C-alpha positions as a printed NumPy array, in Angstrom:
array([[  0.032,  -0.133,   0.045],
       [  2.871,   2.538,   0.673],
       [  3.679,   2.2  ,  -2.909],
       [  0.78 ,   4.428,  -3.638],
       [  2.351,   7.182,  -1.507],
       [  5.618,   6.833,  -3.553],
       [  3.86 ,   7.012,  -6.878],
       [  2.031,  10.352,  -5.693],
       [  5.392,  11.804,  -4.604],
       [  7.16 ,  10.779,  -7.895],
       [  4.356,  12.422,  -9.883],
       [  4.442,  15.719,  -7.69 ],
       [  6.21 ,  18.655,  -9.641],
       [  5.571,  21.935,  -7.902],
       [  7.662,  25.131,  -8.6  ],
       [ 10.94 ,  25.242,  -6.447],
       [ 11.922,  26.258,  -3.848],
       [  8.901,  24.762,  -1.749],
       [  7.475,  25.104,   1.443],
       [  5.437,  22.373,   3.249],
       [  2.672,  23.033,   5.914],
       [  4.044,  20.742,   8.827],
       [  1.665,  19.999,  11.647],
       [  3.645,  17.046,  12.897],
       [  0.985,  14.527,  12.328],
       [  1.796,  11.518,  10.007],
       [  0.573,  13.028,   6.874],
       [  2.511,  16.263,   6.912],
       [  5.641,  14.386,   8.472],
       [  5.635,  12.002,   5.587],
       [  5.111,  14.778,   2.963],
       [  7.932,  16.806,   4.546],
       [ 10.328,  13.704,   4.574],
       [  9.642,  12.829,   0.922],
       [  9.87 ,  16.343,  -0.286],
       [ 13.299,  17.032,   1.628],
       [ 14.655,  13.855,   0.078],
       [ 13.326,  14.669,  -3.452],
       [ 14.549,  18.184,  -3.361],
       [ 17.583,  18.67 ,  -0.847],
       [ 17.954,  22.163,  -0.051],
       [ 14.974,  23.371,  -1.88 ],
       [ 12.491,  22.606,   0.987],
       [ 11.311,  24.904,   3.853],
       [  8.576,  24.036,   6.721],
       [  5.851,  26.042,   8.16 ],
       [  4.409,  25.044,  11.623],
       [  1.214,  26.799,  13.062],
       [  0.866,  26.432,  16.696],
       [ -2.851,  26.993,  17.298],
       [ -2.683,  26.826,  21.184],
       [ -6.039,  25.052,  21.33 ],
       [ -4.73 ,  21.814,  23.202],
       [ -2.101,  20.694,  25.545],
       [ -0.622,  18.533,  22.84 ],
       [  0.486,  21.489,  20.716],
       [  3.807,  21.913,  22.363],
       [  4.438,  18.22 ,  21.731],
       [  3.64 ,  18.872,  18.036],
       [  6.084,  21.866,  17.742],
       [  8.893,  19.847,  19.488],
       [  8.479,  17.031,  16.849],
       [  8.489,  19.482,  14.134],
       [ 11.68 ,  21.165,  15.337],
       [ 13.404,  17.739,  15.897],
       [ 12.417,  16.418,  12.409],
       [ 13.346,  19.844,  10.627],
       [ 16.669,  19.945,  12.648],
       [ 17.529,  16.248,  11.501],
       [ 16.452,  16.921,   7.926],
       [ 18.53 ,  20.39 ,   7.905],
       [ 15.171,  21.9  ,   6.849],
       [ 14.745,  25.618,   7.82 ],
       [ 11.522,  25.741,   9.848],
       [  9.41 ,  28.737,  10.759],
       [  7.031,  28.398,  13.762],
       [  4.175,  30.893,  14.105],
       [  1.801,  30.865,  17.183],
       [ -1.766,  32.162,  16.486],
       [ -4.964,  32.88 ,  18.463],
       [ -7.36 ,  30.249,  16.496],
       [-10.169,  30.589,  19.204],
       [-13.615,  30.464,  16.966],
       [-15.824,  33.519,  17.261],
       [-19.605,  32.787,  18.135],
       [-21.23 ,  31.061,  15.311],
       [-18.011,  30.009,  13.653],
       [-16.847,  26.286,  13.63 ],
       [-13.496,  25.739,  15.362],
       [-12.21 ,  24.055,  12.12 ],
       [-12.798,  27.093,  10.062],
       [-11.204,  29.423,  12.682],
       [ -8.187,  27.284,  12.868],
       [ -8.102,  27.023,   8.769],
       [ -8.318,  30.838,   8.57 ],
       [ -5.537,  31.347,  11.083],
       [ -3.324,  28.964,   9.011],
       [ -3.793,  30.743,   5.712],
       [ -3.177,  33.897,   7.043],
       [  0.304,  32.625,   8.388],
       [  0.858,  30.903,   4.959],
       [  0.403,  34.023,   2.972],
       [  2.803,  36.221,   5.299],
       [  5.702,  33.748,   5.841],
       [  7.332,  33.393,   2.402],
       [  7.857,  36.976,   1.766],
       [  8.717,  37.809,   5.318],
       [ 11.126,  34.853,   6.218],
       [ 12.548,  33.455,   2.888],
       [ 12.416,  36.631,   0.362],
       [ 15.76 ,  35.649,  -1.089],
       [ 14.331,  32.37 ,  -2.213],
       [ 10.995,  33.622,  -3.724],
       [  8.914,  30.697,  -2.482],
       [  5.655,  30.609,  -4.498],
       [  4.434,  27.159,  -3.71 ],
       [  3.224,  25.577,  -0.499],
       [  2.271,  21.838,  -0.032],
       [ -0.406,  20.52 ,   2.05 ],
       [ -0.746,  17.015,   3.293],
       [ -4.677,  16.287,   2.848],
       [ -5.144,  12.83 ,   1.527],
       [ -7.745,  10.644,  -0.096],
       [ -9.423,   9.945,   3.307],
       [ -9.716,  13.538,   4.03 ],
       [-11.252,  13.965,   0.399],
       [-13.941,  11.43 ,   1.099],
       [-14.777,  12.942,   4.515],
       [-15.083,  16.465,   3.062],
       [-17.545,  14.981,   0.155],
       [-19.778,  13.158,   2.908],
       [-19.797,  16.285,   5.107],
       [-20.992,  18.256,   2.054],
       [-23.645,  15.616,   1.217],
       [-24.883,  15.882,   4.872],
       [-25.323,  19.524,   4.634],
       [-27.235,  19.36 ,   1.287],
       [-24.272,  21.228,  -0.452],
       [-24.379,  22.168,  -4.21 ],
       [-21.526,  21.535,  -6.795],
       [-18.868,  23.779,  -4.946],
       [-19.169,  21.631,  -1.851],
       [-19.359,  18.387,  -3.736],
       [-16.242,  19.473,  -5.677],
       [-14.22 ,  19.032,  -2.455],
       [-10.77 ,  19.997,  -2.19 ],
       [ -8.753,  21.047,  -5.178],
       [ -5.309,  19.544,  -5.93 ],
       [ -4.083,  22.995,  -6.918],
       [ -5.12 ,  26.348,  -6.557],
       [ -3.939,  30.047,  -5.935],
       [ -4.437,  32.221,  -3.147],
       [ -2.73 ,  35.583,  -2.156],
       [ -0.072,  34.907,  -5.098],
       [  0.791,  31.605,  -3.967],
       [  0.366,  28.242,  -5.59 ],
       [ -0.965,  25.51 ,  -2.991],
       [ -0.587,  21.688,  -3.712],
       [ -2.289,  18.739,  -2.422],
       [ -0.122,  16.005,  -3.906],
       [ -1.504,  13.241,  -1.747],
       [ -5.066,  13.482,  -2.541],
       [ -5.167,  10.023,  -4.306],
       [ -3.344,   8.412,  -1.11 ],
       [ -5.175,   6.644,   1.434],
       [ -4.482,   7.557,   4.826],
       [ -3.299,   4.145,   6.104],
       [ -0.758,   3.97 ,   2.829],
       [  1.054,   6.981,   4.381],
       [  1.487,   5.574,   7.725],
       [  2.593,   2.213,   6.116],
       [  5.302,   4.11 ,   4.436],
       [  6.453,   5.957,   7.552],
       [  6.582,   2.608,   9.584],
       [  8.717,   0.942,   6.753],
       [ 11.212,   3.742,   7.5  ],
       [ 10.933,   3.708,  11.163],
       [  9.839,   7.265,  11.332],
       [  7.572,   8.443,  14.078],
       [  5.035,  11.279,  14.017],
       [  2.754,  12.88 ,  16.826],
       [ -0.779,  11.758,  17.059],
       [ -3.472,  14.346,  17.646],
       [ -5.746,  13.417,  20.664],
       [ -8.71 ,  15.025,  19.093],
       [ -8.583,  12.535,  16.157],
       [-10.246,  10.058,  18.487],
       [-12.996,  12.415,  19.618],
       [-16.168,  11.316,  18.085],
       [-17.643,  14.552,  19.267],
       [-16.324,  15.743,  15.824],
       [-18.282,  14.842,  12.846],
       [-15.21 ,  14.044,  10.795],
       [-14.015,  11.751,  13.378],
       [-17.137,   9.786,  13.44 ],
       [-16.963,   9.614,   9.63 ],
       [-13.56 ,   8.298,   9.754],
       [-14.172,   5.71 ,  12.513],
       [-17.453,   4.64 ,  11.475],
       [-18.531,   5.237,   7.901],
       [-15.009,   4.702,   6.252],
       [-14.672,   1.034,   7.205],
       [-18.077,   0.481,   6.262],
       [-17.475,   2.026,   2.737],
       [-14.302,  -0.044,   2.487],
       [-16.165,  -3.184,   3.066],
       [-19.046,  -2.356,   0.601],
       [-17.235,  -0.604,  -2.126],
       [-13.39 ,  -1.209,  -2.095],
       [-12.552,   1.181,  -4.695],
       [-14.627,   4.108,  -3.017],
       [-11.883,   6.465,  -2.56 ],
       [-11.079,   6.438,  -6.371],
       [-14.904,   6.713,  -7.202],
       [-15.49 ,   9.451,  -4.827],
       [-12.583,  11.338,  -6.095],
       [-13.9  ,  10.832,  -9.767],
       [-17.373,  12.35 ,  -8.625],
       [-15.655,  15.195,  -7.134],
       [-13.757,  15.871, -10.147],
       [-17.068,  15.841, -12.397],
       [-18.798,  18.149,  -9.654],
       [-15.758,  20.6  ,  -9.974],
       [-15.872,  20.362, -13.948],
       [-19.573,  21.253, -14.035],
       [-19.328,  24.002, -11.309],
       [-16.411,  25.652, -13.596],
       [-19.009,  25.531, -16.549],
       [-21.633,  27.241, -14.214],
       [-19.457,  29.869, -13.113],
       [-18.43 ,  30.802, -16.654],
       [-22.062,  30.911, -17.498],
       [-22.864,  33.077, -14.669],
       [-20.06 ,  35.633, -15.465],
       [-21.404,  35.924, -19.039],
       [-25.046,  36.461, -17.634],
       [-23.86 ,  38.957, -15.026],
       [-21.97 ,  40.921, -17.688],
       [-25.509,  41.295, -19.504],
       [-27.401,  41.742, -16.343],
       [-25.23 ,  44.693, -14.967],
       [-23.893,  45.292, -11.828],
       [-26.07 ,  45.818,  -9.811],
       [-28.305,  43.613, -11.774],
       [-31.389,  44.858, -13.611],
       [-34.66 ,  43.346, -12.504],
       [-36.111,  43.022, -16.051],
       [-33.167,  41.354, -17.279],
       [-32.991,  38.848, -14.544],
       [-36.861,  38.079, -15.177],
       [-35.817,  37.269, -18.697],
       [-33.75 ,  34.318, -17.449],
       [-34.844,  30.819, -16.34 ],
       [-35.247,  30.481, -12.537],
       [-32.357,  28.172, -12.445],
       [-30.187,  30.548, -14.331],
       [-31.129,  33.466, -12.325],
       [-29.962,  31.673,  -8.917],
       [-26.736,  30.794, -10.888],
       [-26.167,  34.415, -11.707],
       [-27.245,  35.734,  -8.311],
       [-24.942,  33.54 ,  -6.355],
       [-22.193,  34.379,  -8.649],
       [-22.926,  38.424,  -8.128],
       [-23.266,  37.874,  -4.286],
       [-20.109,  35.649,  -4.184],
       [-17.791,  37.523,  -6.597],
       [-18.915,  41.433,  -5.883],
       [-20.082,  41.33 ,  -2.242],
       [-18.407,  38.246,  -0.882],
       [-21.395,  36.773,   0.709],
       [-23.281,  33.472,   0.062],
       [-27.079,  32.951,   0.398],
       [-28.725,  29.978,   2.278],
       [-31.018,  27.952,  -0.117],
       [-34.021,  29.251,   1.676],
       [-32.729,  32.828,   1.337],
       [-32.145,  32.41 ,  -2.451],
       [-35.459,  30.828,  -3.131],
       [-37.155,  33.879,  -1.413],
       [-35.023,  36.316,  -3.427],
       [-35.991,  34.589,  -6.605],
       [-39.796,  34.767,  -5.59 ],
       [-39.427,  38.407,  -4.945],
       [-37.813,  39.106,  -8.325],
       [-40.479,  37.213, -10.004],
       [-43.248,  39.618,  -8.096],
       [-41.366,  42.618,  -8.998],
       [-44.013,  43.675, -11.77 ],
       [-44.887,  47.249, -10.622],
       [-42.593,  50.183,  -9.766],
       [-44.052,  50.237,  -6.196],
       [-43.05 ,  46.721,  -5.026],
       [-40.39 ,  47.014,  -2.52 ],
       [-37.64 ,  44.471,  -1.446],
       [-35.464,  44.27 ,   1.617],
       [-34.417,  40.521,   2.359],
       [-31.901,  38.969,   4.655],
       [-29.243,  37.415,   2.117],
       [-25.929,  36.231,   3.721],
       [-24.49 ,  38.781,   5.868],
       [-26.64 ,  41.526,   4.784],
       [-29.726,  42.467,   2.7  ],
       [-30.793,  42.541,  -0.82 ],
       [-32.888,  45.761,  -1.522],
       [-34.446,  47.22 ,  -4.602],
       [-33.314,  50.634,  -6.063],
       [-35.564,  51.726,  -8.928],
       [-34.911,  48.909, -11.83 ],
       [-32.046,  47.214, -10.151],
       [-31.416,  45.094,  -6.965],
       [-28.376,  45.657,  -4.779],
       [-26.821,  44.232,  -1.677],
       [-25.711,  46.124,   1.499],
       [-24.096,  44.971,   4.668],
       [-26.088,  44.338,   7.718]])
């Protein structure tokens, strides 16, 4: 099984020099080891200390010892990753990590011009993401799950292990007699992802042995379809105007209106409507047949209001 990990690393061809996001767990430990062996002297590591659990100091010590042994420069950043009211702990921690990732390369290694960062998400993480999206009734963006490559804040991110099962990564480490730190929260089934990992993945493996590959194909199909919808939405929005004209919206099918409105709210106002909010907005647009029809609907983090012949969004 560990050969799957070796094949994934052989196919990984990022821009160099490369930074690796290093948590100290099995996945990122294996990724750093493999990258440091493949590109000696061209790899750096970033460790984010979230300060959310007692084990965090142990993760930092492991990362420092590993990077010292590999002669890989390491930057450690401590962040306040406590979540705000109404925000999930996972999202708060993810946001804090990406803020660190975007700031470190230019501040710490500007002489190397690091533009690529590798993250150790693997096939089991991808399946968990898809199942979580299904449980929430997500649309194509959610079902597309995690991309293998994307750009953010001038950096290119890579997930080279998305086709590698989690157990294969641990097998590779054991064969090399390499240690890692186990996050104690991985066994807390109060977290939905942990329940999926402990209860659903074994059942899926028994019923559908190739589920990781087939789920990945479905996610790729969803991502492709979403790309087409985004292109159509951008074209429609160019014709609708910004802010959108009501009469031009009404000339589109309801499904196409929904697609264009989601794109407008996300791309122009960085907000996302719930399914119920979007349905009500579409009903109100259909009802706008007179000049006196007013509109003020809660949508995302603000309100959609009518201004004459157009609709617009304003923050709460």
